[in-house]
C-alpha positions as CSV (number, residue, x, y, z in Angstrom):
1,M,-1.3,11.8,15.6
2,N,-1.6,8.6,17.7
3,G,-1.8,10.2,21.1
4,P,-4.6,12.4,22.6
5,K,-5.8,13.3,19.1
6,F,-7.0,9.8,18.7
7,P,-9.5,9.1,21.6
8,L,-11.4,6.8,19.2
9,H,-10.6,3.6,21.1
10,R,-13.0,4.7,23.8
11,L,-15.9,4.6,21.4
12,P,-18.0,1.5,20.6
13,K,-16.5,-0.5,17.8
14,D,-19.2,0.1,15.2
15,L,-19.1,3.9,15.9
16,C,-15.4,4.0,15.9
17,S,-15.3,2.3,12.5
18,E,-17.6,4.9,11.1
19,V,-15.5,7.7,12.4
20,I,-12.4,6.2,10.9
21,R,-14.0,6.1,7.5
22,T,-14.4,9.9,7.6
23,M,-10.6,10.4,8.0
24,D,-8.2,10.8,5.2
25,L,-5.7,8.0,4.3
26,Y,-2.8,9.6,6.1
27,E,-4.8,9.8,9.3
28,I,-6.1,6.3,9.0
29,I,-2.6,4.8,8.5
30,N,-1.3,6.8,11.5
31,Y,-4.2,5.5,13.6
32,S,-3.3,1.9,12.8
33,F,-0.1,2.3,14.9
34,L,-2.2,3.0,18.1
35,S,-2.8,-0.6,19.1
36,K,-3.5,-4.1,17.8
37,K,-7.2,-3.3,18.0
38,A,-6.6,-0.2,15.9
39,T,-4.6,-2.1,13.4
40,S,-7.3,-4.7,13.1
41,M,-10.0,-2.1,12.6
42,V,-8.0,-0.4,9.9
43,T,-7.2,-3.6,8.0
44,A,-10.9,-4.5,8.2
45,L,-11.6,-1.4,6.1
46,Q,-9.8,-3.0,3.1
47,L,-8.2,0.3,2.1
48,P,-7.8,0.8,-1.7
49,I,-4.1,0.2,-1.7
50,L,-2.6,-0.5,-5.1
51,Y,0.6,-2.0,-3.7
52,V,3.0,-1.9,-0.8
53,D,6.7,-1.8,-1.5
54,M,9.8,-1.6,0.6
55,T,13.3,-0.5,-0.5
56,M,16.0,-2.0,1.7
57,E,18.9,0.5,1.3
58,E,21.0,2.5,3.7
59,Q,17.8,4.0,5.1
60,P,14.8,1.6,4.4
61,V,11.7,3.1,2.9
62,M,8.2,1.8,3.0
63,L,5.8,3.0,0.3
64,L,2.0,2.7,0.4
65,Q,0.6,3.5,-3.1
66,F,-3.1,4.5,-3.5
67,E,-4.9,5.8,-6.6
68,G,-3.7,9.4,-6.8
69,T,-1.8,9.5,-3.5
70,S,1.1,7.8,-1.7
71,I,2.4,7.6,1.8
72,E,6.2,7.0,2.3
73,F,7.9,6.1,5.5
74,T,11.7,6.5,5.7
75,L,13.1,4.5,8.6
76,E,16.3,6.2,9.8
77,L,18.7,3.7,11.3
78,Q,21.7,4.0,13.5
79,R,24.4,2.7,11.2
80,N,27.2,0.5,12.6
81,N,30.7,0.2,11.3
82,K,30.0,-3.0,9.4
83,N,27.0,-1.4,7.7
84,I,24.9,-4.6,8.2
85,T,21.2,-4.2,8.3
86,N,19.7,-6.4,10.9
87,L,15.9,-6.6,10.7
88,Y,15.7,-6.5,14.4
89,D,17.2,-2.9,14.4
90,F,14.9,-0.1,15.7
91,P,14.7,3.1,13.6
92,I,15.9,6.2,15.5
93,R,13.0,8.1,13.9
94,V,10.6,7.8,11.0
95,K,10.1,10.5,8.3
96,V,6.7,10.5,6.6
97,K,5.9,12.1,3.3
98,H,2.3,12.2,2.1
99,S,1.9,13.1,-1.6
100,S,-1.3,13.6,-3.5
101,E,-2.5,15.4,-6.6
102,T,-3.2,18.5,-4.6
103,R,-0.6,18.7,-1.8
104,E,2.6,17.2,-0.4
105,F,3.8,17.5,3.2
106,E,6.3,15.9,5.5
107,S,6.4,15.1,9.1
108,T,8.4,13.0,11.6
109,I,7.0,10.4,13.9
110,S,8.5,8.0,16.5
111,N,9.6,4.5,15.7
112,Q,6.3,3.2,17.3
113,Q,8.5,0.9,19.4
114,M,8.7,-1.4,16.4
115,D,11.9,-2.9,14.8
116,L,12.2,-3.4,11.1
117,V,10.6,-6.8,11.1
118,E,7.6,-5.4,12.9
119,W,7.3,-2.5,10.4
120,I,7.4,-4.9,7.6
121,R,4.8,-7.2,9.2
122,H,2.6,-4.2,10.0
123,F,2.4,-3.0,6.4
124,S,2.1,-6.6,5.1
125,L,-1.3,-6.6,6.8
126,F,-2.5,-4.0,4.2
127,D,-1.0,-6.0,1.3
128,E,0.0,-9.6,2.1
129,N,2.0,-9.8,-1.2
130,L,4.7,-7.3,-0.2
131,G,7.4,-6.3,-2.7
132,I,11.0,-5.6,-1.4
133,D,13.9,-4.1,-3.3
134,F,17.3,-5.0,-1.8
135,H,20.1,-2.6,-2.6
136,V,23.3,-4.6,-2.4
137,G,26.7,-2.8,-2.1
138,D,26.4,0.0,0.4
139,T,24.3,-2.3,2.7
140,H,24.7,-5.9,3.7
141,F,21.8,-8.0,5.1
142,D,21.5,-10.4,8.0
143,I,20.4,-13.4,5.9
144,P,19.0,-15.7,8.7
145,T,16.7,-13.0,9.8
146,V,15.7,-12.2,6.3
147,R,14.9,-15.9,5.6
148,N,13.1,-16.6,8.9
149,T,11.1,-13.5,9.5
150,L,9.9,-12.0,6.3
151,P,6.2,-12.6,5.4
152,K,5.0,-13.8,2.0
153,L,6.3,-11.6,-0.7
154,R,4.9,-10.6,-4.1
155,D,8.3,-10.0,-5.6
156,I,11.8,-9.0,-4.8
157,S,14.4,-6.9,-6.6
158,I,18.1,-7.2,-6.1
159,T,19.9,-4.1,-7.2
160,F,23.7,-3.6,-7.3
161,S,24.4,0.0,-6.2
162,K,28.1,-0.3,-7.3
163,D,29.3,-0.3,-10.9
164,E,32.0,-2.8,-10.0
165,P,30.7,-5.0,-7.1
166,D,33.3,-7.0,-5.1
167,E,33.1,-10.6,-4.1
168,S,31.4,-9.8,-0.8
169,D,28.6,-8.0,-2.7
170,I,28.1,-11.0,-5.0
171,I,28.0,-13.4,-2.1
172,N,25.5,-11.2,-0.3
173,A,23.2,-11.2,-3.4
174,Q,23.6,-14.9,-3.8
175,N,22.5,-15.5,-0.2
176,L,19.5,-13.2,-0.6
177,L,18.4,-15.1,-3.7
178,R,18.9,-18.4,-2.1
179,A,16.9,-17.4,1.0
180,L,13.9,-15.8,-0.8
181,L,13.5,-17.3,-4.2
182,S,11.0,-19.9,-2.9
183,K,8.8,-17.2,-1.3
184,I,8.2,-15.1,-4.4
185,R,6.4,-15.0,-7.8
186,C,8.4,-12.2,-9.5
187,L,12.1,-11.5,-9.5
188,D,14.0,-8.4,-10.7
189,L,17.8,-8.6,-11.0
190,L,19.3,-5.2,-11.8
191,S,22.9,-5.1,-12.8
192,V,23.5,-8.4,-10.9
193,P,26.1,-10.6,-12.6
194,L,24.7,-14.0,-13.4
195,Q,26.9,-16.9,-12.2
196,E,26.5,-20.6,-12.9
197,N,27.0,-21.7,-9.3
198,L,23.8,-20.2,-8.0
199,Y,21.7,-17.8,-10.1
200,L,21.2,-19.9,-13.2
201,Q,20.3,-23.2,-11.5
202,H,18.1,-21.6,-8.9
203,I,16.2,-19.5,-11.4
204,G,15.7,-22.6,-13.4
205,I,14.0,-24.6,-10.6
206,A,11.8,-21.7,-9.3
207,N,8.2,-21.4,-10.5
208,L,8.4,-17.7,-11.3
209,E,5.7,-15.8,-13.0
210,V,7.9,-12.9,-14.0
211,L,11.7,-12.6,-14.4
212,Y,13.2,-9.2,-15.2
213,L,16.9,-8.8,-16.0
214,E,18.8,-5.6,-16.5
215,Y,22.3,-6.5,-17.1
216,Q,25.7,-5.5,-18.5
217,S,27.3,-8.7,-19.6
218,N,25.9,-11.2,-22.1
219,V,23.2,-13.7,-21.0
220,R,23.6,-17.2,-22.4
221,F,20.2,-17.9,-24.0
222,V,20.9,-21.6,-23.8
223,D,20.6,-21.3,-20.0
224,L,17.3,-19.4,-20.4
225,C,15.9,-22.6,-21.9
226,S,15.9,-24.3,-18.5
227,W,14.2,-21.5,-16.7
228,N,10.7,-22.3,-15.5
229,V,9.2,-18.8,-16.0
230,E,6.0,-17.5,-17.6
231,K,7.3,-14.1,-18.6
232,C,10.8,-12.9,-19.1
233,I,12.0,-9.4,-19.8
234,I,15.6,-8.6,-20.5
235,A,17.0,-5.1,-20.8
236,K,20.6,-5.2,-22.2
237,K,23.0,-2.3,-21.5
238,G,25.4,-1.9,-24.5
239,D,25.2,-2.8,-28.1
240,Q,26.3,-6.4,-28.1
241,M,23.6,-9.0,-28.7
242,S,24.1,-12.5,-30.1
243,L,21.3,-13.2,-32.5
244,V,22.9,-16.6,-33.2
245,D,22.4,-17.6,-29.5
246,L,18.8,-16.2,-29.6
247,N,18.1,-18.1,-32.8
248,R,19.3,-21.3,-31.0
249,F,16.9,-20.5,-28.1
250,F,13.9,-20.3,-30.5
251,K,15.0,-23.6,-32.2
252,L,15.0,-25.3,-28.7
253,W,11.6,-23.8,-28.0
254,I,10.3,-25.3,-31.2
255,K,11.6,-28.7,-30.0
256,G,9.7,-28.3,-26.7
257,S,11.8,-26.3,-24.2
258,N,10.2,-23.6,-22.0
259,P,6.7,-25.0,-22.0
260,K,5.4,-22.4,-19.5
261,L,6.8,-19.4,-21.3
262,N,4.1,-17.1,-22.7
263,E,6.1,-13.9,-23.2
264,L,9.7,-13.0,-23.8
265,F,10.9,-9.4,-24.4
266,I,14.5,-8.5,-25.1
267,E,15.8,-4.9,-25.7
268,W,19.3,-3.6,-26.3
269,E,21.1,-0.5,-27.4
270,T,22.2,-0.2,-31.0
271,E,22.0,2.4,-33.8
272,I,22.6,-0.3,-36.5
273,I,19.6,-2.2,-37.8
274,P,20.3,-5.9,-36.8
275,D,20.4,-8.6,-39.5
276,W,17.1,-10.3,-38.6
277,N,17.8,-13.1,-41.1
278,V,20.4,-14.4,-38.6
279,L,17.8,-14.5,-35.9
280,L,15.2,-16.3,-38.1
281,K,17.5,-18.8,-39.9
282,G,16.0,-22.3,-39.9
283,L,12.9,-21.4,-37.9
284,K,10.3,-22.5,-40.5
285,I,8.3,-19.3,-40.5
286,E,4.6,-19.9,-41.0
287,K,3.5,-16.3,-41.5
288,E,5.3,-13.0,-42.0
289,I,3.9,-9.5,-41.7
290,E,5.7,-6.2,-42.1
291,D,4.5,-3.0,-40.3
292,Q,6.3,-0.1,-41.9
293,E,4.7,2.5,-39.6
294,E,6.0,0.7,-36.5
295,E,9.3,-0.3,-38.3
296,A,8.5,-3.8,-37.1
297,K,8.1,-7.3,-38.6
298,Y,6.0,-10.1,-37.3
299,F,6.7,-13.8,-37.7
300,T,4.7,-16.9,-36.6
301,I,6.4,-20.1,-35.5
302,R,5.0,-23.4,-34.1
303,N,6.5,-25.9,-31.7
304,S,6.4,-29.6,-31.3
305,R,3.3,-29.2,-29.0
306,D,1.4,-27.5,-31.8
307,I,1.6,-24.1,-29.9
308,C,2.0,-21.0,-32.0
309,A,4.1,-18.0,-31.1
310,E,4.4,-14.6,-32.7
311,I,7.8,-13.1,-32.9
312,K,8.1,-9.3,-33.3
313,V,11.4,-7.7,-34.3
314,C,11.8,-3.9,-34.2
315,H,14.5,-1.3,-34.5
316,S,13.8,2.4,-33.6
317,E,16.5,5.0,-33.5
318,D,19.0,3.7,-31.0
319,T,17.3,0.5,-29.7
320,A,16.4,-2.9,-31.1
321,S,14.0,-5.4,-29.6
322,V,12.8,-9.0,-30.0
323,E,9.4,-10.0,-28.6
324,M,7.8,-13.4,-28.4
325,N,4.2,-13.9,-27.4
326,C,2.7,-17.3,-27.0
327,P,-1.0,-16.8,-26.0
328,N,-1.7,-20.5,-25.2
329,P,1.3,-22.1,-23.6
330,V,1.2,-25.5,-22.1
331,N,0.9,-25.4,-18.3
């Protein structure tokens, strides 16, 4: 679609812009590959893109999400024996899938003579706060290139694709986190084992807005007290949850820890209703409300900075959750 079917560059700029506006989103995005001028004209349109995400796995995928439609680019790479993804690699070909409420079709285009870095930079022009999900395990990443070439990022996810990652996988994830943590506002760690030598201390010093953890082993809530995050979501796999440790976390919050935290949500699997008295022991509850319809209880506590927080505890079928909301944290 970016050859003879697009003679628009011969038109005056104003007229060309008007013609582009009549095209559908798929055609506009394809037109943006034609030249730097075409890219500039398309970005000037300020397309209604909700977000741009990239999944860095064996075959990287770029997703442009609009209201009611999406355009997905799968960058097919020539894999080497070491299975290392270098961001200066050129895709062999690119598969495109355009999905909307009324239709879905696929096509194949050339690599546009762009390596992975150039693909990432191209789409970051449409959304400067790009999100990238790194799948660690089947693929390893060239860390210096990742650190030195990626644009500003909205968030990153690090996902372990193996149930039992080896030492090489853990080191690769550590290096990714070390290289990118200062560039982001939101971090997702999915089945990534937390280790004191890197993860805990680096999360603690980062000014994150959102931290999402999906994990298999226990998180030490005493470590969470040092994390400088505004919102923390923890999804626990399995039925083991230390309410004693969580109680200690709330007591430390009352004494002044986590001043930026305004939301904490923890959920884990259990068919047994937890003993919420263990969680609430010694917290000096100011107000208590029970919602039988939601099978939930609400408690209000206050910290040394005179900030109130509402704690919601809930058990439903096979999951339990604890939620803390602090509407006016100290920033």
